[in-house]
N, C-alpha and C positions, 0 to 999 in steps of 0.2 A: 770313354765308350769302349775302346779296345781292352782297357783294364778289366772291365766287367766280363768280357769274353774270356780273357786269359785267367781271370781269378777262379773260374770254375774248374780249372785244370791244376790248380796249385795243390801241393801235397807233401809227401813224406820223404825224408831222407832216412837213412838207417837209424834204428832205435837201439843201437848197441849199448848206449850209455844209461839206459833206463834201469831203475832199481830192480832187484830180484823179487819182483812181486807180479802176480798174475794180472795182466791188463786185458780185460774182456773187450768185446765190441758190442755196439748197440746198433744193429741194423734197423732200417726204417720200420720194420714190422714188430720190433720189440717194444713192449709197453713199460711204463714206469712201474706198473703193478708187478710185472715179472721181476724187475730188479729189486723192488721192495721185498718180495717173497724171498729172493736170494739173500738179501741182507738179514732178514729175520731168521733165516736158517743159520746163517753165519753167527748171529748173536747167540742162538741156542747151542751151537757147536763149540764156539770159542770164547764167547763172552764179549761184552762191549769194549773192554780195555784192549783186547787183541784186535778187534775190529777197528778201533780207533787208531791203533798203530798202523794197521794195513791202509786205512784211509789216508793217513799222513804220508805213507810211502807212495800211494797213488797220486797225491798232490804234487810230490816231487816229480813223478813221472809226467804229470800233466804239464808242469812248467817246462820240462824238457821237450815234450811234444809241441807245445805252443811256440817254443823257440825254434824248433826245426821247421815248423810251419812258416814262421816269419822269415827265416833264412831262405826257404824255398820260394816264398813270394818275392823276395828281393832278387833272387837269382833269375826267376822268370821275368821279372820286370827288366833286368839288365840285358838278358839274352834274347827275349822275345818281344816284349812290349816296346821298349825304347827304340830299337831299330825300326819297328813298324811305324811308330809315331814320327820318327825322323823322316822316313821315306814318304809318309803321307804329307808332312809339312812341306816337303820339297816339291809336292805336286804329282808325285808318282802314284800309280795305282797299286793298291795292296791286295787286290783280289787275285784269284787264279793261282799261278805257280808260286808267287811270293807267299801267299797265305798258306798254301799247301806245305811249302818248305818250312815255314814258321811253325806250323802244327806238328810236323815231324820233329823239329828241334824241341818243342814243348813236351812231346811224349817221351823223348829220350831223357830229358831232364827229370820229368815227373810223370810216371805212368799213372793212369787213371785209377788202377787198382790200389796203388799205394796211397793216393789221395783219399779214396773212399775208406780204406782201412784206418788211416790216421784220424779222419773225422769221426768215424764210429768209435774209436778208442777215446777220443776227447769227450764225445757225448756221453759215453759210458761212465767215465770217471766223474764228470760233472754231475751226472744224475745220481750216482752213488753218494757223492759228497752231500748233495742237497737232501737226499732221503735220509742219510745218516744224521745230519743236523736236525731234521724234523723228528726223527726217532729219538734223538737225544733229549729233545725238549718235550716229547710226548709223555703224558702221564700214563699211557697205556702200556708202557714197557714193564715187563715182569719185574717185580720188586727185588728178586734175587740177583738181577743184573744191574740194578741201579748204582751200586757202589763201584761198578767196574768202568764208569765213564772216565775218559780222560779228555781234557779240553785242549784242543790244538788250534793253532792259528796258521792256516796255510797261506 
């Protein structure tokens, strides 16, 4: 029960180790069509081979972001969730000051803005990958770009 409450606050540690590739964000109001339009523009500008290489780099970044997310979840569980559960099991109340102090610790470990930014980046990379794979299989792709495909396994 408490895990679900704390889980919504999980988020991002620093992204210093990410590859030197632009990682966009996918806010809630951004559509798949907008990302698809961006991908089509990139194909026209740079070709599918270069886009494929970029997508591969983004997949490396995605793995690192997911690892950071998992580490943050573990840290929140150790610092915030486990002490609350232990206190609750001992019969103590976890409302009021205890809950407020726990929330302050949680926000110090993981600010909400960082959580939102990381989740938007993960969504953006996953959406781009899925759209790239569908573009790669699509017969609608301009024939002059067909030879530029590379096949990657993220």
